[in-house]
C-alpha positions in Angstrom: 0.0 0.0 0.0 1.4 3.4 -1.0 2.2 5.9 1.7 -0.3 8.4 0.1 -3.2 6.0 0.1 -2.4 4.9 3.7 -2.6 8.6 4.8 -5.9 9.0 3.0 -7.3 5.9 4.5 -6.2 7.0 8.0 -7.9 10.4 7.5 -11.2 8.7 6.5 -11.0 6.4 9.5 -10.3 9.4 11.8 -13.4 11.2 10.3 -15.5 8.1 11.0 -14.3 7.9 14.6 -14.9 11.6 15.2 -18.4 11.2 13.8 -19.2 8.3 16.1 -17.8 10.3 19.1 -19.8 13.4 18.2 -23.1 11.5 17.6 -24.0 10.8 21.3 -23.6 14.5 22.0 -26.7 15.3 20.0 -28.8 13.8 22.8 -28.9 14.1 26.6 -26.5 11.6 28.1 -29.0 9.0 29.3 -31.0 9.1 26.1 -27.8 8.7 24.1 -26.8 5.6 26.2 -30.2 4.0 25.7 -30.2 4.8 22.0 -26.7 3.3 21.7 -28.2 0.0 22.9 -30.1 -0.2 19.6 -26.8 -0.6 17.7 -26.1 -3.6 19.9 -29.4 -5.2 18.9 -28.7 -4.5 15.2 -25.2 -6.0 15.5 -26.5 -9.2 17.1 -29.8 -9.8 15.4 -29.5 -8.1 12.0 -25.8 -8.0 11.0 -24.9 -11.0 13.3 -21.4 -9.7 13.9 -19.5 -12.5 15.7 -22.8 -13.9 16.9 -21.6 -17.5 16.3 -18.5 -16.9 18.4 -20.6 -15.4 21.2 -23.0 -18.3 21.3 -20.2 -20.9 21.0 -18.5 -19.2 24.0 -21.7 -19.3 26.0 -22.1 -23.0 25.1 -18.6 -23.7 26.4 -19.1 -21.6 29.6 -22.6 -22.8 30.6 -23.1 -26.1 28.8 -26.5 -27.7 29.4 -27.2 -25.5 32.5 -28.8 -22.9 30.3 -31.2 -23.4 27.3 -30.4 -22.1 23.8 -33.0 -19.4 24.3 -31.4 -18.2 27.5 -27.9 -18.1 25.9 -29.3 -16.1 23.0 -30.9 -13.7 25.4 -27.6 -13.3 27.3 -25.7 -12.8 24.0 -28.1 -10.1 22.9 -28.0 -8.3 26.2 -24.2 -8.5 26.1 -24.1 -6.7 22.7 -26.6 -4.1 24.0 -24.4 -3.5 27.1 -21.3 -3.3 25.0 -22.8 -0.7 22.7 -24.0 1.4 25.6 -20.5 1.2 27.1 -19.0 2.5 23.9 -21.4 5.5 24.0 -20.4 6.1 27.6 -16.7 6.0 26.6 -17.4 8.5 23.7 -19.2 10.7 26.2 -16.5 10.8 28.9 -15.2 14.2 27.7 -18.5 15.8 28.4 -19.0 14.2 31.8 -17.9 16.3 34.8 -16.5 14.8 37.9 -19.8 15.4 39.6 -21.5 13.6 36.7 -19.3 10.5 37.1 -19.7 10.5 40.9 -23.5 10.5 40.4 -23.4 7.9 37.6 -21.0 5.4 39.3 -21.6 4.4 42.9 -18.6 2.7 44.5 -18.5 0.0 47.2 -15.1 -1.0 48.7 -12.9 2.1 47.9 -11.3 1.7 51.4 -9.3 -1.3 50.0 -7.5 1.1 47.6 -7.1 3.9 50.2 -5.6 1.5 52.7 -3.1 0.1 50.2 -2.0 3.6 49.2 -1.7 4.7 52.8 0.6 1.7 53.4 2.9 3.0 50.7 1.8 0.9 47.8 0.6 1.5 44.3 -2.4 -0.5 43.2 -2.8 -3.0 40.3 -6.5 -2.6 39.5 -7.6 -5.7 37.7 -10.8 -5.9 35.7 -12.0 -7.5 32.5 -14.0 -6.7 29.4 -17.0 -6.5 31.7 -19.6 -3.8 31.8 -18.6 -0.2 31.1 -14.9 -0.8 32.0 -13.6 2.5 30.6 -16.2 4.4 32.7 -15.2 2.3 35.7 -11.4 3.0 35.6 -11.8 6.7 34.9 -14.3 7.1 37.7 -11.7 6.3 40.3 -10.2 9.7 39.5 -13.2 11.6 40.9 -12.5 10.0 44.3 -9.0 11.6 44.3 -7.0 8.6 43.1 -4.3 9.1 40.5 -4.8 6.7 37.7 -2.5 5.7 34.8 -4.0 3.7 32.0 -2.0 1.1 30.1 -3.5 1.3 26.7 -3.2 -0.6 23.4 -1.9 1.1 20.4 -4.1 1.5 17.3 -2.5 1.0 13.9 -3.9 4.4 12.9 -2.0 6.9 14.9 -4.6 9.6 14.3 -7.3 7.4 15.8 -5.0 6.4 18.5 -4.4 10.0 19.6 -8.1 10.8 19.4 -9.1 7.9 21.7 -6.3 8.7 24.2 -7.3 12.4 24.2 -10.7 11.3 25.5 -9.0 9.4 28.3 -6.7 12.3 29.2 -9.7 14.6 29.5 -10.9 12.5 32.4 -7.6 13.3 34.2 -6.0 9.9 33.5 -2.4 9.5 32.6 -1.5 7.3 29.6 1.1 4.5 29.6 1.8 3.5 26.0 2.5 -0.2 25.2 6.0 0.6 24.0 7.0 1.6 27.5 4.5 -0.7 29.3 6.7 -2.4 31.9 8.8 0.7 32.8 5.7 2.9 32.9 3.8 0.6 35.2 6.7 0.2 37.6 7.1 4.0 37.8 3.4 4.5 38.3 3.3 1.9 41.1 6.4 3.4 42.7 4.5 6.7 42.8 1.5 5.0 44.6 -0.8 5.4 41.6 -3.6 3.2 40.5 -2.8 1.2 37.3 -5.9 -0.5 35.7 -5.1 -3.6 33.7 -7.3 -6.0 31.7 -6.1 -9.6 31.5 -9.0 -11.6 30.2 -8.3 -12.0 26.5 -6.5 -14.9 24.8 -2.8 -14.5 25.6 -1.7 -17.0 22.9 1.8 -18.3 23.5 2.6 -15.5 26.0 0.3 -16.7 28.8 -0.2 -19.6 31.1 -3.2 -21.9 31.1 -5.7 -21.5 34.0 -9.2 -22.6 34.2 -12.0 -20.2 33.1 -15.4 -21.8 33.3 -13.8 -25.2 33.6 -11.7 -25.0 30.4 -8.0 -24.0 30.3 -7.6 -20.5 28.8 -4.3 -18.9 27.9 -4.1 -16.0 30.4 -1.7 -13.0 30.7 0.4 -13.1 33.8 1.4 -9.4 33.7 -0.7 -8.3 36.7 0.7 -11.2 38.8 4.2 -10.5 37.7 3.9 -6.8 38.7 2.5 -7.8 42.1 5.3 -10.3 42.7 8.1 -7.9 41.7 6.8 -4.8 43.5 4.8 -6.1 46.5 1.9 -4.0 45.3 -1.6 -5.6 45.6 -3.9 -6.7 42.9 -7.4 -5.3 43.5 -10.2 -6.6 41.4 -13.0 -4.3 40.4 -16.2 -4.7 38.4 -19.0 -2.4 37.2 -22.7 -3.4 37.0 -25.3 -1.4 35.1 -28.6 -0.5 36.7 -31.9 -0.2 34.8 -31.7 3.6 35.0 -28.2 3.6 33.3 -26.3 4.3 36.4 -23.8 1.8 37.8 -22.7 0.0 40.9 -18.9 -0.5 41.1 -17.4 -3.1 43.4 -13.9 -3.0 44.7 -12.8 -6.3 46.2 -10.2 -7.0 48.9 -6.6 -7.0 47.7 -4.6 -10.0 46.6 -0.9 -9.8 47.8 2.1 -11.9 46.7 3.3 -14.0 49.7 6.8 -12.9 50.9 9.4 -15.6 50.4 7.2 -17.8 48.2 8.6 -19.3 45.0 8.1 -16.7 42.2 6.5 -18.8 39.5 4.2 -20.5 41.9 3.0 -17.1 43.1 2.5 -15.8 39.6 0.3 -18.9 38.9 -1.6 -18.6 42.2 -2.4 -14.9 41.7 -3.4 -15.5 38.1 -5.7 -18.4 39.0 -7.3 -16.5 41.9 -8.0 -13.3 39.9 -9.4 -15.3 37.0 -11.7 -17.1 39.4 -12.9 -13.8 40.8 -13.7 -12.6 37.2 -15.5 -15.9 36.5 -17.6 -15.4 39.7 -18.8 -11.9 38.5 -19.4 -13.2 35.0 -21.6 -15.9 36.4 -23.6 -13.3 38.4 -24.0 -11.0 35.4 -23.3 -13.0 32.2 -24.9 -10.3 30.0 -22.2 -7.8 31.1 -19.3 -9.9 29.6 -17.8 -9.4 26.1 -18.4 -12.9 24.8 -17.6 -12.0 21.2 -13.8 -12.5 21.9 -12.3 -16.0 21.2 -11.3 -16.5 24.8 -10.3 -20.2 24.4 -8.7 -19.9 20.9 -5.2 -21.0 22.1 -5.2 -24.7 23.1 -2.8 -26.4 25.5 -0.3 -28.7 23.9 
């Protein structure tokens, strides 16, 4: 592909992303979120985007404990929730701190405060569950300093636009290129570093059970915990019928002093994955089932 055509394509992609970001601003926030759910219905029922992957994953996770109709309903609700979450992300720039404090009600913030008071940074671990971008940026309104470790888009113009939305919330950005160093520095400064570790890790992960099936899982959060002594704190966000949210912050997981390093990495990865599974079982329609979570197989 020529450099000129690549630049033109990137400009068109940027225009599309800016249009999608601007669209929710035409409506009051709650109306925009509810309208966004319609796109989820269209994606699942009309365009059927990765619908087969979603239903296959639900089959693998729940087997015969749920009927086909129940799994289809969960899959549909998952798409609706995901679409609403994308509208919420696009709207972050127009939400004040007071707005986010009203929209997201927290339970368990004392776990993070205690860790910071004891001189630690916090590895905040969540998954592609609920409105995760709204969750991690809402910690800022409670006076926590947050640095986000973000993926890098192939289109640098789109990448900058998305990261600008995050920066407007008051979050710092750790680019993938300086991931390890950036995370270590943030934890040393007693900041909160949100991480997602629930996608297929291919050959870079270890296999731990997720819904009874081995899944290749990233060990980064556990490695940071072992090397720094900072706790892993799991957190999840659950949508209410009125489009507000309850956010749950769970007790910390610490690496055990003096324990064998690789064993601790496995233990922390297993325990945090089990916690994620527990919340997915409680609210299966909040999880992003369209990802091929079990794509990599054990040898």
